[in-house]
N, C-alpha and C positions, 0 to 999 in steps of 0.2 A: 478024065483024070488029073493028068498035069497041073489044072488049073484048081483042083481041090486041094495039092499038095500046096500050090503059090497062095493060097487064101492062109493056110496054119502056119507057114510062116512068118509070114505079115501080122498076123496078129500075135503070135508068140514076140513079134518083135515090139511091139506095140504093146504088149504086156510089161515085158521086160524094161521099157523107157518111161513107161507109168510109176514101175515101182521106183526107180529110181527118183524121181522128180517128187515121189512122195518123201522118200528119203531125205533128200537134201531140204525138203520144207520144213523136214522135222528138224532139222539139226540148227535151223538159222533161229536167232530170237527176234522175235516181230516188234519187240520195246524199245521205243527211241533212245539215244543214249547222245549226255550231254559234249559238246561240241570242246575238244581239248587238243595238244599241239601233236598229240599222238596220231603216226599216219607210217607209210609206203617212206615220206620224204623225211622224216625226222627233222620237225619242224624247230624241235627244242636247241636243235645247232643255229638259230640265227634269231634267239629270243636277246633283246638286248639286257644284260647282266648285271646294269649300274656302271659308275665309275672305274677305271680300274687306274691308279696312279704310276703302276710298273709300264703298260704299253695301254695304247688304244688304238683299237681294228682300223677307225676313221684316221687319224693320222700317220703319215707316213714316216719311216723309221728314221730316215734324214733328218727331219725336224723335230724329230723326239728326241737324239742326240745332240741337237744345237742348243746352248746356252744361250736365254734368251736376253740382247742387249737392252740398255737402258735408254730411252727417250732423249732429248734434248730437254724437252722440256722438265724431264724426272730428274735430267743430274742438273740444269740448273737449280730444281726447287733444293734438288738434295744437298748442292753448294750450299746455298743460302742459308741452309738451317745448319750445315756446320762452321757456318761464320768463313767462308772463304772469299776472297775478293775479288772474285769472277764475278761479271756484271753481263748478262745477256744485254746483247745488242738491240735494239729499237728500231724499229721499221717507222719510217716516215707514213703517214696515214694523211691522206689527201683530206679531211675533214679540218686535223689539228693542224697542219699546212696553212687551208684555209681560214682558220681562225685566227693565226697567229699574224698572217700578213694583213687581214682585213681589220687587227687592232691598231695592227702600226699606222695602217693607210687605207682610210677608208677608201678612197677612189680607188688604187688600186691593187688588182688581186692579182698575183704571182704564185707558177703552178713551179712544183716542186721539181726539181731534175731528176732526168731518166724516168719521167711517168708522164704522157700524153695521154689527153683526155680527149675524147672523139664530140667532132664539133662542127654544126652547120655549117659552113661556109657563108657568112651574111654577104647581101648582093653592095657593090662596090657605088659608092654613092659621093657622088660630084661635089666636091668641097672647092670654096672662090678661095682662094688665097687671103690673106689677110691683108687688107688695103695699108699702107703708108704714106708719107711724103711725097709727090709726084709734083716736080717742077713745073713751072708754067707752060715750057718749050713741051710740052705732052699734048695738050690739050690746043697749042695755039691755031690749031687748022681751026678752031669753033669761031663761029663772030660771039662776040659780047653781048649782054643784052642790056637792050635801052631802059632806062628808067620811065615809069609812068607818073610823072609830081604836077603838080599845078600849085599854087598860092591859095591859103587859107584853107587847109586840107581838114576834114574832119579828123582822119587817121592815115597814116604813113606808115606802113608794112615794110618794118627789115628786115628781109633775109640773111641766110648765111653767102650762100653764092649760086651761080646758076648752077642746076644739075646738066647731065649730056642730053638728054631729053630738051629737055628747056632752052638750052644751047642751039640746039638743028632746029627746034620748030621757033625760036626767037619770041615763045611766049613764055609768061610768066608761071612757074609750077607746073608745070606739062604733064609731066608723068601720071599715068592713070594711077599709080598707088596713091598720090599726093593728096593728102585729105584738104586743101587749103581752101579751095572752092564749095565743097559742102561744108565747112564748118563756117565760112561766111553766111550761107545760107540758114544753117541752123542756129547759128547764133542770133540771128535778125539784122546781125549788119547787113547784108543785101537783101531786099523783098524775094528775089528770086534767086533761082539757083544758077548762077552765072560760068563759063568757061574760060579757058586758058587764052583763047581767041579773043575774049572781051577784055584782056588786061589795060591797053590804053584808054579805051574808053571810057574805064571806071571812076577818073576823077571830075569827069561831067557829068557823070550819070547820079554818081554814089557820094561823090565828094572823099575816094579812097586812093591810095595811090601808093607803091609799092617800088624799093628800092634793096640793094645789099651789102653787107659788108665787104663783101672782097667782089671783085669785079669777074674776075676768070673766071671759068667753068671746072668743073672737076665730076670726078664719079661720085665724092661723099664729100664730108667735111673731113675726115681723117689724112686726106690726101691735101689739103691744109693747114700753112706752117701756123702757130700763135703769134711769130713777128709780122706776120701779113695779115691778121686780124686787130692785133694790133695800132696797125699803120692806117686800118680803114675806121678807126675811130675820130680821125679828127676831121676827116672826110664827111662822116655821117653829121660831125658837130658842124658843120658849115651848112651844110644841107637843110640843117633845122630853122640855122639862123637866118635863111635865104628864102625857104618857102612858109616858114612860120604855119606846120600844122598844129590842131590842136592837141593832138597824142602823136606819141611815137612808139607805133607796138612792135617790139620787141621779138621775131617769130623763132623761139628757140634759147634754151639758158646759156648753152654755150658763146651765144653774141653777147650778151648781158656779161657772162665771166669777163670777157674783153674788155668792155667799156667799163667795166669796175675795174678792173684790172690796172688800165691805163688812168684813171682819175686818181686811183687810191697808192697805186704801188705794190699793191700787193694782191694774192686772190681771197677768194671769199670764203670765210672762214666757216667750219661746219656750223649747220644752224642759223643762217646770216642772211639766208637767200628763200624767199617763197615765191612762186606767181603768181602776178594780179599788178597791183598798182607799187610803185614803188617812190621812195619818198623822195627821191633826185626827179632833176630836169633834163633836159637837151636843148642844145642850141640857146643858152642862156646869152641874152644882151644885155651889156652896163650900158648904163648910159655916159653921155661924155662926146668929146668931139671925137669925131672919126679920122682916118687920115688924109682926108680933104679937108679937115678943119669944117667939117659941118658937125651940126649937132645930132647925135645919133639916141633917138627915143630907146629908153630902154623896155626889155620884153623878158616875161618871168620865163620863156621856155615853153618848149612843150612838156606835156604829162607824158611818162614813162609807164606803159605795161607792159610786163612779161610774159607772153602766153608762151604753151606747148609748142614746138618743133612740129609740123604738119608733113614731113617727109614717111613714105610709110616705111623706113628702116629706122625708123626712133619708138621704140617696141616698150621704152619704160614705164608708160601712164597706160592704163586701159583708155577704150577709146569713150566709155564715158564721164572718165576723169578728162579729159580732152574737151570733151563739150562742156562738162560744167564750169572751167575755165574760161572758155571762150565765150563762153555764158555773159559772163560779168563783164565784159568788154562789149558784147551785142546789146546789153542792156543799156549801158552808157550811150551807143551810137544811137539807138531809136531814140530816145531820151533827147539827148542834143538836137538828132536831125528836127526836132517837133521844133526845141526853142529856136535852132537858125528859122523854120518858115513862118514862125511866128512875128520874130523880129523884120525877117524880109518883108512881111506885112503890113506890119506896124511902119518900118522904113517909107516902102510905097504910098502907104496913105498920105505921112506927113511929104514926100514932095510931091502927092497931086495937091495937097490944102497948099501948100507954099507954091505952087504954081498957078492957083487959083487966085489967092493973094497978090501976085505979079499981075 
């Protein structure tokens, strides 16, 4: 009996719920509606309504009440438009400063004051101090270089003075950077490449010798004075008169400048010098009676050929240019050596024939 009553109550409640759900379904419109800002949150309040000159929700009240100040650029432009004498201050720009400096001095670039540019420090280079005159006492501990000379040479080479390496070893043109021995071979003056240790045997082997305008050694020519070089000219003339070489080869323009200065009392004019054969001679002997009242036979003197310096410090001319100049002397030397050999052979035949007749 109780179970029947409970079933009746449950069924009654189910009917009531079904009836209410049906009523709700009938009251709701099932058709979709357009999207709008209508809703529980009232989104219309947050819509952007356009610019408002009075107030702006995106700016603070403090900024809106403050009057805008004119920028310095605007005030300058305004003053210029009104004819005000106020002028804007110019800032130094690096490009302008560097252009101005480069136009005034192309070799030096100045930096504007108060401004530094980052730069990578360059490695320090060991710079050799510039050479200047050194008195003879500076290298008095080094020995002098002996001449290699003999009568009737083909060529007598006249150098400036011995270098330090030459003085230490006692052989001419001994520094490894000196091109003397290489140029002798490449020009044909010697048929083989000789070395500095061969200097004293050169007169007997190839008819060439060497001497210097200044006897004392030095590091380079800058440590010599013009007075020293001019004093050596007279000694060179004496050597040429005594030994009578066919050619006096001046190894370097500066040596010939001293010879010319002593002879003419002035320096070489521009365009007056050229490497190679010169019109003047050295060691000329005038005929007449000598100091012992002996008759002196005249001699025309040694021909002068000015060659380039062979020092490694002399870089004015390119190596091929030096070889070209030395080749002129070498061609003459080869030809003259052949002529001498023919003359010696003819003389030997003449002597032999004379001995047969006797």
